[in-house]
HTML snippet that shows the backbone in 3Dmol.js (N, CA, C, O; Angstrom):
<script src="https://3Dmol.org/build/3Dmol-min.js"></script>
<div id="view" style="width:600px;height:400px;position:relative"></div>
<script>
const pdb = `
ATOM      1  N   MET A   1     100.973 115.617  67.700  1.00  0.00           N
ATOM      2  CA  MET A   1     101.007 116.877  67.486  1.00  0.00           C
ATOM      3  C   MET A   1      99.847 117.501  67.009  1.00  0.00           C
ATOM      4  O   MET A   1      99.027 116.958  66.268  1.00  0.00           O
ATOM      5  N   ALA A   2      99.778 118.777  67.487  1.00  0.00           N
ATOM      6  CA  ALA A   2      98.298 119.170  67.215  1.00  0.00           C
ATOM      7  C   ALA A   2      98.578 120.534  66.005  1.00  0.00           C
ATOM      8  O   ALA A   2      99.659 121.123  65.988  1.00  0.00           O
ATOM      9  N   SER A   3      97.682 120.819  65.252  1.00  0.00           N
ATOM     10  CA  SER A   3      97.658 121.898  64.350  1.00  0.00           C
ATOM     11  C   SER A   3      96.590 122.871  64.526  1.00  0.00           C
ATOM     12  O   SER A   3      95.530 122.495  65.028  1.00  0.00           O
ATOM     13  N   ILE A   4      96.758 124.126  64.154  1.00  0.00           N
ATOM     14  CA  ILE A   4      95.931 125.061  64.281  1.00  0.00           C
ATOM     15  C   ILE A   4      95.497 125.817  62.999  1.00  0.00           C
ATOM     16  O   ILE A   4      96.309 125.599  62.100  1.00  0.00           O
ATOM     17  N   MET A   5      94.667 126.488  62.686  1.00  0.00           N
ATOM     18  CA  MET A   5      94.489 127.281  61.499  1.00  0.00           C
ATOM     19  C   MET A   5      93.950 128.610  61.995  1.00  0.00           C
ATOM     20  O   MET A   5      92.978 128.665  62.747  1.00  0.00           O
ATOM     21  N   ILE A   6      94.575 129.637  61.576  1.00  0.00           N
ATOM     22  CA  ILE A   6      94.291 131.068  61.882  1.00  0.00           C
ATOM     23  C   ILE A   6      93.997 131.789  60.707  1.00  0.00           C
ATOM     24  O   ILE A   6      94.591 131.467  59.677  1.00  0.00           O
ATOM     25  N   ASP A   7      93.154 132.739  60.688  1.00  0.00           N
ATOM     26  CA  ASP A   7      92.833 133.759  59.542  1.00  0.00           C
ATOM     27  C   ASP A   7      93.915 134.887  59.633  1.00  0.00           C
ATOM     28  O   ASP A   7      94.154 135.375  60.737  1.00  0.00           O
ATOM     29  N   LEU A   8      94.548 135.302  58.570  1.00  0.00           N
ATOM     30  CA  LEU A   8      95.366 136.494  58.646  1.00  0.00           C
ATOM     31  C   LEU A   8      94.947 137.277  57.414  1.00  0.00           C
ATOM     32  O   LEU A   8      94.442 136.756  56.420  1.00  0.00           O
ATOM     33  N   SER A   9      95.209 138.628  57.570  1.00  0.00           N
ATOM     34  CA  SER A   9      95.072 139.494  56.427  1.00  0.00           C
ATOM     35  C   SER A   9      96.319 139.369  55.483  1.00  0.00           C
ATOM     36  O   SER A   9      97.443 139.000  55.825  1.00  0.00           O
ATOM     37  N   ASP A  10      95.945 139.710  54.346  1.00  0.00           N
ATOM     38  CA  ASP A  10      97.245 139.466  53.243  1.00  0.00           C
ATOM     39  C   ASP A  10      98.396 140.362  53.703  1.00  0.00           C
ATOM     40  O   ASP A  10      99.556 140.016  53.475  1.00  0.00           O
ATOM     41  N   SER A  11      98.136 141.422  54.298  1.00  0.00           N
ATOM     42  CA  SER A  11      99.296 142.256  54.727  1.00  0.00           C
ATOM     43  C   SER A  11     100.065 141.682  56.016  1.00  0.00           C
ATOM     44  O   SER A  11     101.281 141.759  56.189  1.00  0.00           O
ATOM     45  N   GLN A  12      99.267 141.178  56.763  1.00  0.00           N
ATOM     46  CA  GLN A  12      99.931 140.246  58.116  1.00  0.00           C
ATOM     47  C   GLN A  12     100.755 139.010  57.489  1.00  0.00           C
ATOM     48  O   GLN A  12     101.922 138.781  57.808  1.00  0.00           O
ATOM     49  N   PHE A  13     100.101 138.318  56.659  1.00  0.00           N
ATOM     50  CA  PHE A  13     100.791 137.186  55.972  1.00  0.00           C
ATOM     51  C   PHE A  13     102.179 137.626  55.237  1.00  0.00           C
ATOM     52  O   PHE A  13     103.242 137.024  55.382  1.00  0.00           O
ATOM     53  N   GLN A  14     102.002 138.684  54.491  1.00  0.00           N
ATOM     54  CA  GLN A  14     103.221 139.112  53.820  1.00  0.00           C
ATOM     55  C   GLN A  14     104.472 139.546  54.634  1.00  0.00           C
ATOM     56  O   GLN A  14     105.652 139.371  54.333  1.00  0.00           O
ATOM     57  N   LYS A  15     103.863 140.254  55.918  1.00  0.00           N
ATOM     58  CA  LYS A  15     104.956 140.668  56.771  1.00  0.00           C
ATOM     59  C   LYS A  15     105.458 139.510  57.549  1.00  0.00           C
ATOM     60  O   LYS A  15     106.623 139.587  57.938  1.00  0.00           O
ATOM     61  N   LEU A  16     104.846 138.564  57.808  1.00  0.00           N
ATOM     62  CA  LEU A  16     105.238 137.270  58.389  1.00  0.00           C
ATOM     63  C   LEU A  16     106.330 136.561  57.216  1.00  0.00           C
ATOM     64  O   LEU A  16     107.419 136.140  57.607  1.00  0.00           O
ATOM     65  N   GLN A  17     106.092 136.507  56.328  1.00  0.00           N
ATOM     66  CA  GLN A  17     106.664 135.875  55.074  1.00  0.00           C
ATOM     67  C   GLN A  17     108.114 136.671  55.047  1.00  0.00           C
ATOM     68  O   GLN A  17     109.173 136.053  55.159  1.00  0.00           O
ATOM     69  N   ASP A  18     108.053 138.109  54.886  1.00  0.00           N
ATOM     70  CA  ASP A  18     109.175 138.772  54.856  1.00  0.00           C
ATOM     71  C   ASP A  18     110.152 138.607  55.913  1.00  0.00           C
ATOM     72  O   ASP A  18     111.364 138.530  55.713  1.00  0.00           O
ATOM     73  N   LEU A  19     109.508 138.548  57.196  1.00  0.00           N
ATOM     74  CA  LEU A  19     110.253 138.354  58.455  1.00  0.00           C
ATOM     75  C   LEU A  19     111.100 137.007  58.325  1.00  0.00           C
ATOM     76  O   LEU A  19     112.309 136.960  58.548  1.00  0.00           O
ATOM     77  N   ALA A  20     110.351 135.961  57.955  1.00  0.00           N
ATOM     78  CA  ALA A  20     110.849 134.838  57.800  1.00  0.00           C
ATOM     79  C   ALA A  20     112.225 134.556  56.754  1.00  0.00           C
ATOM     80  O   ALA A  20     113.196 133.837  56.990  1.00  0.00           O
ATOM     81  N   ARG A  21     111.980 135.276  55.688  1.00  0.00           N
ATOM     82  CA  ARG A  21     112.895 135.357  54.639  1.00  0.00           C
ATOM     83  C   ARG A  21     114.068 136.183  55.008  1.00  0.00           C
ATOM     84  O   ARG A  21     115.185 135.966  54.538  1.00  0.00           O
ATOM     85  N   VAL A  22     113.817 137.109  55.829  1.00  0.00           N
ATOM     86  CA  VAL A  22     115.121 137.941  56.419  1.00  0.00           C
ATOM     87  C   VAL A  22     115.795 137.077  57.318  1.00  0.00           C
ATOM     88  O   VAL A  22     117.013 137.227  57.411  1.00  0.00           O
ATOM     89  N   HIS A  23     115.213 136.157  58.031  1.00  0.00           N
ATOM     90  CA  HIS A  23     115.965 135.090  58.951  1.00  0.00           C
ATOM     91  C   HIS A  23     116.519 133.937  58.215  1.00  0.00           C
ATOM     92  O   HIS A  23     117.449 133.262  58.655  1.00  0.00           O
ATOM     93  N   GLY A  24     116.022 133.756  57.255  1.00  0.00           N
ATOM     94  CA  GLY A  24     116.426 132.781  56.352  1.00  0.00           C
ATOM     95  C   GLY A  24     115.801 131.305  56.820  1.00  0.00           C
ATOM     96  O   GLY A  24     116.460 130.266  56.838  1.00  0.00           O
ATOM     97  N   ILE A  25     114.486 131.416  57.170  1.00  0.00           N
ATOM     98  CA  ILE A  25     113.964 130.289  57.866  1.00  0.00           C
ATOM     99  C   ILE A  25     112.469 130.222  57.166  1.00  0.00           C
ATOM    100  O   ILE A  25     111.933 131.236  56.720  1.00  0.00           O
ATOM    101  N   VAL A  26     111.947 129.109  57.124  1.00  0.00           N
ATOM    102  CA  VAL A  26     110.577 128.944  56.500  1.00  0.00           C
ATOM    103  C   VAL A  26     109.418 129.528  57.689  1.00  0.00           C
ATOM    104  O   VAL A  26     109.568 129.478  58.910  1.00  0.00           O
ATOM    105  N   LEU A  27     108.507 129.959  57.109  1.00  0.00           N
ATOM    106  CA  LEU A  27     107.496 130.609  57.860  1.00  0.00           C
ATOM    107  C   LEU A  27     106.828 129.723  59.103  1.00  0.00           C
ATOM    108  O   LEU A  27     106.408 130.246  60.135  1.00  0.00           O
ATOM    109  N   GLU A  28     106.807 128.578  58.884  1.00  0.00           N
ATOM    110  CA  GLU A  28     106.281 127.662  60.057  1.00  0.00           C
ATOM    111  C   GLU A  28     107.238 127.534  61.143  1.00  0.00           C
ATOM    112  O   GLU A  28     106.763 127.443  62.276  1.00  0.00           O
ATOM    113  N   VAL A  29     108.587 127.510  60.993  1.00  0.00           N
ATOM    114  CA  VAL A  29     109.662 127.530  61.864  1.00  0.00           C
ATOM    115  C   VAL A  29     109.566 128.898  62.866  1.00  0.00           C
ATOM    116  O   VAL A  29     109.639 128.930  64.094  1.00  0.00           O
ATOM    117  N   LEU A  30     109.387 129.957  61.962  1.00  0.00           N
ATOM    118  CA  LEU A  30     109.342 131.332  62.509  1.00  0.00           C
ATOM    119  C   LEU A  30     108.031 131.375  63.537  1.00  0.00           C
ATOM    120  O   LEU A  30     108.032 131.922  64.640  1.00  0.00           O
ATOM    121  N   LEU A  31     107.079 130.778  63.015  1.00  0.00           N
ATOM    122  CA  LEU A  31     105.811 130.945  64.026  1.00  0.00           C
ATOM    123  C   LEU A  31     105.995 130.017  65.255  1.00  0.00           C
ATOM    124  O   LEU A  31     105.653 130.317  66.399  1.00  0.00           O
ATOM    125  N   LYS A  32     106.557 128.891  64.889  1.00  0.00           N
ATOM    126  CA  LYS A  32     106.643 127.893  66.035  1.00  0.00           C
ATOM    127  C   LYS A  32     107.494 128.458  67.000  1.00  0.00           C
ATOM    128  O   LYS A  32     107.134 128.431  68.177  1.00  0.00           O
ATOM    129  N   ALA A  33     108.710 129.034  66.643  1.00  0.00           N
ATOM    130  CA  ALA A  33     109.812 129.690  67.515  1.00  0.00           C
ATOM    131  C   ALA A  33     109.126 130.706  68.273  1.00  0.00           C
ATOM    132  O   ALA A  33     109.162 130.716  69.503  1.00  0.00           O
ATOM    133  N   SER A  34     108.460 131.619  67.544  1.00  0.00           N
ATOM    134  CA  SER A  34     107.854 132.794  68.180  1.00  0.00           C
ATOM    135  C   SER A  34     106.707 132.446  69.363  1.00  0.00           C
ATOM    136  O   SER A  34     106.626 133.040  70.439  1.00  0.00           O
ATOM    137  N   LEU A  35     105.990 131.534  68.992  1.00  0.00           N
ATOM    138  CA  LEU A  35     105.106 131.042  69.952  1.00  0.00           C
ATOM    139  C   LEU A  35     105.673 130.474  71.152  1.00  0.00           C
ATOM    140  O   LEU A  35     105.191 130.759  72.248  1.00  0.00           O
ATOM    141  N   GLU A  36     106.726 129.638  71.029  1.00  0.00           N
ATOM    142  CA  GLU A  36     107.402 129.003  71.964  1.00  0.00           C
ATOM    143  C   GLU A  36     107.877 130.162  72.972  1.00  0.00           C
ATOM    144  O   GLU A  36     107.688 130.064  74.184  1.00  0.00           O
ATOM    145  N   ASP A  37     108.474 131.206  72.410  1.00  0.00           N
ATOM    146  CA  ASP A  37     109.233 132.188  73.289  1.00  0.00           C
ATOM    147  C   ASP A  37     108.089 132.964  73.883  1.00  0.00           C
ATOM    148  O   ASP A  37     108.250 133.485  74.987  1.00  0.00           O
ATOM    149  N   TRP A  38     107.006 133.078  73.273  1.00  0.00           N
ATOM    150  CA  TRP A  38     105.946 134.037  73.898  1.00  0.00           C
ATOM    151  C   TRP A  38     105.391 133.179  75.075  1.00  0.00           C
ATOM    152  O   TRP A  38     105.253 133.701  76.181  1.00  0.00           O
ATOM    153  N   LEU A  39     105.048 131.782  74.843  1.00  0.00           N
ATOM    154  CA  LEU A  39     104.680 130.980  75.977  1.00  0.00           C
ATOM    155  C   LEU A  39     105.601 130.896  77.248  1.00  0.00           C
ATOM    156  O   LEU A  39     105.146 130.912  78.391  1.00  0.00           O
ATOM    157  N   ASN A  40     107.058 130.796  76.916  1.00  0.00           N
ATOM    158  CA  ASN A  40     108.048 130.791  77.848  1.00  0.00           C
ATOM    159  C   ASN A  40     108.124 132.038  78.569  1.00  0.00           C
ATOM    160  O   ASN A  40     108.535 132.064  79.729  1.00  0.00           O
ATOM    161  N   SER A  41     107.749 133.086  77.945  1.00  0.00           N
ATOM    162  CA  SER A  41     107.917 134.428  78.704  1.00  0.00           C
ATOM    163  C   SER A  41     106.711 134.634  79.593  1.00  0.00           C
ATOM    164  O   SER A  41     106.790 135.276  80.641  1.00  0.00           O
ATOM    165  N   GLN A  42     105.582 134.075  79.154  1.00  0.00           N
ATOM    166  CA  GLN A  42     104.349 134.208  79.925  1.00  0.00           C
ATOM    167  C   GLN A  42     104.498 133.392  81.456  1.00  0.00           C
ATOM    168  O   GLN A  42     104.104 133.808  82.545  1.00  0.00           O
ATOM    169  N   LYS A  43     105.101 132.278  81.195  1.00  0.00           N
ATOM    170  CA  LYS A  43     105.575 131.404  82.415  1.00  0.00           C
ATOM    171  C   LYS A  43     106.415 132.180  83.219  1.00  0.00           C
ATOM    172  O   LYS A  43     106.035 132.415  84.365  1.00  0.00           O
ATOM    173  N   SER A  44     107.504 132.628  82.827  1.00  0.00           N
ATOM    174  CA  SER A  44     108.408 133.473  83.522  1.00  0.00           C
ATOM    175  C   SER A  44     107.792 134.734  84.141  1.00  0.00           C
ATOM    176  O   SER A  44     108.154 135.124  85.251  1.00  0.00           O
ATOM    177  N   GLU A  45     106.853 135.373  83.413  1.00  0.00           N
ATOM    178  CA  GLU A  45     106.301 136.462  84.100  1.00  0.00           C
ATOM    179  C   GLU A  45     105.301 136.097  85.275  1.00  0.00           C
ATOM    180  O   GLU A  45     105.123 136.825  86.252  1.00  0.00           O
ATOM    181  N   PHE A  46     104.711 134.961  85.076  1.00  0.00           N
ATOM    182  CA  PHE A  46     103.754 134.416  86.294  1.00  0.00           C
ATOM    183  C   PHE A  46     104.640 134.142  87.316  1.00  0.00           C
ATOM    184  O   PHE A  46     104.413 134.549  88.455  1.00  0.00           O
ATOM    185  N   VAL A  47     105.758 133.412  87.005  1.00  0.00           N
ATOM    186  CA  VAL A  47     106.659 132.885  88.150  1.00  0.00           C
ATOM    187  C   VAL A  47     107.103 134.043  89.027  1.00  0.00           C
ATOM    188  O   VAL A  47     107.111 134.004  90.257  1.00  0.00           O
ATOM    189  N   ASP A  48     107.539 135.267  88.141  1.00  0.00           N
ATOM    190  CA  ASP A  48     108.066 136.415  88.808  1.00  0.00           C
ATOM    191  C   ASP A  48     107.020 136.961  89.731  1.00  0.00           C
ATOM    192  O   ASP A  48     107.316 137.236  90.894  1.00  0.00           O
ATOM    193  N   ALA A  49     105.826 137.127  89.268  1.00  0.00           N
ATOM    194  CA  ALA A  49     104.723 137.836  89.918  1.00  0.00           C
ATOM    195  C   ALA A  49     104.387 137.093  91.282  1.00  0.00           C
ATOM    196  O   ALA A  49     104.212 137.709  92.334  1.00  0.00           O
ATOM    197  N   ALA A  50     104.310 135.644  91.159  1.00  0.00           N
ATOM    198  CA  ALA A  50     104.033 134.922  92.166  1.00  0.00           C
ATOM    199  C   ALA A  50     105.130 135.115  93.278  1.00  0.00           C
ATOM    200  O   ALA A  50     104.747 135.189  94.445  1.00  0.00           O
ATOM    201  N   ASN A  51     106.429 135.198  92.996  1.00  0.00           N
ATOM    202  CA  ASN A  51     107.488 135.228  93.906  1.00  0.00           C
ATOM    203  C   ASN A  51     107.247 136.665  94.688  1.00  0.00           C
ATOM    204  O   ASN A  51     107.235 136.762  95.915  1.00  0.00           O
ATOM    205  N   GLN A  52     107.061 137.742  93.789  1.00  0.00           N
ATOM    206  CA  GLN A  52     106.928 139.084  94.343  1.00  0.00           C
ATOM    207  C   GLN A  52     105.936 139.024  95.338  1.00  0.00           C
ATOM    208  O   GLN A  52     106.161 139.578  96.413  1.00  0.00           O
ATOM    209  N   VAL A  53     104.715 138.350  95.119  1.00  0.00           N
ATOM    210  CA  VAL A  53     103.569 138.213  96.119  1.00  0.00           C
ATOM    211  C   VAL A  53     103.987 137.455  97.394  1.00  0.00           C
ATOM    212  O   VAL A  53     103.648 137.847  98.510  1.00  0.00           O
ATOM    213  N   LEU A  54     104.753 136.329  97.182  1.00  0.00           N
ATOM    214  CA  LEU A  54     105.014 135.684  98.374  1.00  0.00           C
ATOM    215  C   LEU A  54     106.082 136.334  99.187  1.00  0.00           C
ATOM    216  O   LEU A  54     106.113 136.312 100.417  1.00  0.00           O
ATOM    217  N   THR A  55     106.989 136.937  98.383  1.00  0.00           N
ATOM    218  CA  THR A  55     107.961 137.710  99.331  1.00  0.00           C
ATOM    219  C   THR A  55     107.288 138.950 100.029  1.00  0.00           C
ATOM    220  O   THR A  55     107.540 139.119 101.222  1.00  0.00           O
ATOM    221  N   LYS A  56     106.516 139.763  99.431  1.00  0.00           N
ATOM    222  CA  LYS A  56     105.781 140.793  99.899  1.00  0.00           C
ATOM    223  C   LYS A  56     104.856 140.410 101.149  1.00  0.00           C
ATOM    224  O   LYS A  56     104.668 141.235 102.043  1.00  0.00           O
ATOM    225  N   ASN A  57     104.339 139.253 101.180  1.00  0.00           N
ATOM    226  CA  ASN A  57     103.269 138.799 102.238  1.00  0.00           C
ATOM    227  C   ASN A  57     104.014 137.640 103.164  1.00  0.00           C
ATOM    228  O   ASN A  57     103.353 136.799 103.773  1.00  0.00           O
ATOM    229  N   THR A  58     105.244 137.681 103.197  1.00  0.00           N
ATOM    230  CA  THR A  58     105.908 136.536 103.962  1.00  0.00           C
ATOM    231  C   THR A  58     105.543 136.637 105.270  1.00  0.00           C
ATOM    232  O   THR A  58     105.213 135.629 105.895  1.00  0.00           O
ATOM    233  N   GLU A  59     105.564 138.154 105.972  1.00  0.00           N
ATOM    234  CA  GLU A  59     105.207 138.094 107.397  1.00  0.00           C
ATOM    235  C   GLU A  59     103.794 137.679 107.533  1.00  0.00           C
ATOM    236  O   GLU A  59     103.593 136.904 108.468  1.00  0.00           O
ATOM    237  N   LEU A  60     102.864 137.979 106.889  1.00  0.00           N
ATOM    238  CA  LEU A  60     101.518 137.741 106.879  1.00  0.00           C
ATOM    239  C   LEU A  60     101.305 136.184 106.969  1.00  0.00           C
ATOM    240  O   LEU A  60     100.559 135.667 107.800  1.00  0.00           O
ATOM    241  N   TYR A  61     102.072 135.453 105.983  1.00  0.00           N
ATOM    242  CA  TYR A  61     102.006 134.076 105.950  1.00  0.00           C
ATOM    243  C   TYR A  61     102.447 133.443 107.215  1.00  0.00           C
ATOM    244  O   TYR A  61     101.892 132.437 107.658  1.00  0.00           O
ATOM    245  N   ARG A  62     103.589 134.115 107.882  1.00  0.00           N
ATOM    246  CA  ARG A  62     104.283 133.429 108.982  1.00  0.00           C
ATOM    247  C   ARG A  62     103.150 133.726 110.162  1.00  0.00           C
ATOM    248  O   ARG A  62     102.905 132.805 110.941  1.00  0.00           O
ATOM    249  N   ARG A  63     102.502 134.908 110.299  1.00  0.00           N
ATOM    250  CA  ARG A  63     101.553 134.935 111.321  1.00  0.00           C
ATOM    251  C   ARG A  63     100.393 134.173 111.186  1.00  0.00           C
ATOM    252  O   ARG A  63      99.765 133.932 112.217  1.00  0.00           O
ATOM    253  N   LEU A  64      99.974 133.735 110.097  1.00  0.00           N
ATOM    254  CA  LEU A  64      98.776 132.978 109.692  1.00  0.00           C
ATOM    255  C   LEU A  64      99.067 131.446 110.070  1.00  0.00           C
ATOM    256  O   LEU A  64      98.168 130.651 110.345  1.00  0.00           O
ATOM    257  N   ALA A  65     100.406 131.136 110.051  1.00  0.00           N
ATOM    258  CA  ALA A  65     100.637 129.615 110.162  1.00  0.00           C
ATOM    259  C   ALA A  65     100.721 129.306 111.648  1.00  0.00           C
ATOM    260  O   ALA A  65     100.904 128.149 112.028  1.00  0.00           O
TER     261      ALA A  65
END
`;
const viewer = $3Dmol.createViewer("view");
viewer.addModel(pdb, "pdb");
viewer.setStyle({}, {cartoon: {color: "spectrum"}});
viewer.zoomTo();
viewer.render();
</script>
């Protein structure tokens, strides 16, 4: 497992701690879950965009084949 270190301002760190406390989880769990959600949404957005391009250009691809 890899680890990373990032610099946060005191106010950013405090906001993250407050958010974790509101959800009743430790900060590391909040950050890991948030990062996983973001990565999954990026993948989903790419797949959606790729499907849109493929659908839009279906006729062109058929002609080129």
